[in-house]
C-alpha positions as CSV (number, residue, x, y, z in Angstrom):
1,X,0.0,0.0,0.0
2,X,1.2,3.5,-0.8
3,X,-0.2,6.2,1.5
4,X,1.8,9.1,0.4
5,X,2.3,11.0,-2.8
6,X,3.6,14.3,-4.2
7,X,0.0,15.6,-4.4
8,X,-0.2,15.7,-0.6
9,X,2.8,18.1,-0.6
10,X,1.2,20.2,-3.3
11,X,-2.0,20.5,-1.2
12,X,-0.1,21.4,1.9
13,X,2.0,24.0,0.1
14,X,-1.3,25.5,-1.2
15,X,-2.6,25.8,2.3
16,X,-5.4,23.4,1.9
17,X,-7.1,21.2,4.6
18,X,-6.6,17.6,3.4
19,X,-8.6,14.5,3.6
20,X,-6.6,11.3,2.9
21,X,-7.1,7.6,2.9
22,X,-4.9,5.7,5.3
23,X,-4.4,3.8,8.5
24,X,-2.0,3.1,11.3
25,X,-0.7,6.7,11.3
26,X,-0.1,6.7,7.6
27,X,0.4,8.8,5.6
28,X,3.0,10.3,8.0
29,X,3.0,13.5,6.0
30,X,-0.5,14.4,7.4
31,X,-1.1,15.1,11.1
32,X,-4.5,13.8,11.7
33,X,-6.7,16.6,13.1
34,X,-4.1,19.2,12.5
35,X,-3.2,19.4,8.8
36,X,-6.0,17.1,7.6
37,X,-7.9,14.0,8.4
38,X,-6.9,10.4,7.7
39,X,-10.0,8.2,7.0
40,X,-10.0,4.4,6.6
41,X,-9.6,3.2,3.0
42,X,-12.8,2.2,1.3
43,X,-15.1,3.4,4.1
44,X,-17.7,5.9,2.8
45,X,-19.1,7.1,6.1
46,X,-15.9,8.5,7.5
47,X,-15.0,10.1,4.2
48,X,-18.5,11.7,3.9
49,X,-18.3,12.9,7.5
50,X,-14.9,14.6,7.0
51,X,-16.0,16.2,3.7
52,X,-19.2,17.6,5.3
53,X,-17.4,18.9,8.3
54,X,-14.8,20.7,6.3
55,X,-17.4,22.0,3.9
56,X,-19.5,23.5,6.7
57,X,-16.7,24.8,8.9
58,X,-14.8,27.7,7.3
59,X,-12.7,28.4,10.4
60,X,-11.7,24.7,10.7
61,X,-10.7,24.6,7.0
62,X,-8.7,27.8,7.4
63,X,-6.9,26.5,10.6
64,X,-6.0,23.2,9.0
65,X,-4.9,24.9,5.8
66,X,-2.6,27.3,7.7
67,X,-1.2,24.4,9.7
68,X,-0.6,22.4,6.5
69,X,1.1,25.4,4.8
70,X,3.3,26.1,7.8
71,X,4.4,22.4,8.0
72,X,5.1,22.4,4.2
73,X,7.3,25.5,4.6
74,X,9.2,24.2,7.6
75,X,9.6,20.5,6.8
76,X,9.0,19.9,3.1
77,X,10.9,22.7,1.5
78,X,14.1,22.5,-0.5
79,X,16.1,24.1,2.3
80,X,15.0,21.5,4.8
81,X,15.6,18.7,2.3
82,X,19.1,20.0,1.5
83,X,20.0,20.2,5.2
84,X,18.8,16.6,5.7
85,X,20.8,15.4,2.7
86,X,23.9,17.2,3.9
87,X,23.6,15.6,7.3
88,X,23.2,12.1,5.7
89,X,26.2,12.7,3.4
90,X,28.3,13.9,6.2
91,X,27.4,10.8,8.3
92,X,28.1,8.5,5.4
93,X,31.4,10.2,4.5
94,X,32.7,9.7,8.1
95,X,32.0,5.9,7.9
96,X,34.0,5.5,4.6
């Protein structure tokens, strides 16, 4: 099963509240209840409930969208990725 994808990063960067299919804490790129909701795969009722709640609650959509955007900026941007790669390369080079 694949619970992540580049689209999730796009949605977060756009500042959107996100509803995703997943389980057991996956996809890890979404914080359930903070940057979006994770609903069980193939279950209509939880998906419908999440969609209705977001459709009817502008403040909640905005809060989740802001949290998603902030998380995208701080943990999914190129600068953060470059710093992580640099750390990995430095660790690997010390072992060689």
